[in-house]
C-alpha positions, 0 to 999 in steps of 0.5 A: 746703800741709800743714804736718807738724811743726816740730821743737823738741818732744821726748818722753821715751822709756824709761830704765834704770839700770845701775851697773858697774865696770871689768874687767881687760880695761881694763888692756889698752886704756886707757879713755881711748883707747877713749873717744876712739875712741868719741867720734871716730867715727860708728857704723853698725850692720852686724850685730845678733844675738839672744841665741842668736847668730842674725841679728836682722833687725828692726833693718834700715831699711825698704826703702821708707823711702828710695831709698838704702841706710842703717843705724841710726847712733849718735854718742857726743859728748864731752859724753856725749850719744848720738844716733841718726840715719839714720832719721826723727827724731833720738833722743838722751840722756845716756850714761856708761861705767865700764870695760866697762859702759855706761849710756844715760839718759833718751832724747828724740826729735824729733816729725817725721811720717815718713810711714812707719809701719814706720820710726816703729816702728823708731825706738821699738824702737831707743830701747827697745833702747838703754835696755837696753845693758849693756856695750861694747867696741871692736876696733881696726882699719880700720875699728874695730868697736864691740860693744854688748851688751844685758841680753837677751843680744843684741848689735850690731856697728857699724862706725866712720867718723871724724866730720866734726869728726875729719876737718875740725875746727870747723864753721860753722852755717848754715840752708838751705831746700830746695825741694820739687822738684829741677831740671835743672842742668849738671854736668860729670860727670853727664849729665841731672843733677838738683840740689837748689835751696836758699837760705840763711836767717839768724836772730838769737840769738832765732831770728827770721828776719833774711834770706832768700837767693836760690834756687841750684842745689846741686851737692854732697851733704848728708851725712845728708839724703835728699830726698823729692820734694814736701817742702820742708825747712829744714835746720840744717847744719854746714858744714866747710871741707876742708883744703888740698890737696883734689881738683880736682873737690871742693867747698871745703865739706862739708855735714852735716845737723845737724837738720831744723828744718821739714818741709812737704808742698807740693801 
């Protein structure tokens, strides 16, 4: 077994300064309403444009990085932390807004080895780009659209989806170890189904492992997690309880990846 990296190590990325003032546009849509929408949605990059208004494809996630289609994702929390997900590492830093102005402060990144140099380069480029954000606006709709404008004149347009907290309320934190290989499992709706095998880990407040559960087939999905065959992971999960009533074939719980704690190649 070859241990890649455990999380908990952070590196500082670029930082920038920006001080702005509110504009008359804020009188049309209350700032608190925009802030509420910003924080209650997960934003997925739909289109990037250069300063000349042409499509900028450098922000596309490399096709070889995953078997599933995904785009750069941003979350803006109520405690003024912006995080980048849907890539390999988790990039995060402080942000603040004043009217139409936005400033993203010092960014840090977890130090997981991605196994894909193009994806790792994309992460660095995204962090650098975000440090140069200048203004923002949200266009109401279904879904809402967030537009980020950068000092270079480039812009991003991101589609909003309600966060799990918005949909389901508070979550429970659990830790799941995911086995390196999927196994055949019986699924009433999917012939020849392959399931993750997981077991729950429990830690005390000092982070010392207290117990290890038994391996079980996992029939659902973990939002934000893409399994790679041959890689064992320990995941920190937000587990939400669906409100009643719910679809007959739906799980009682919704699982959302919060952080990858360990990642290990198993040979």
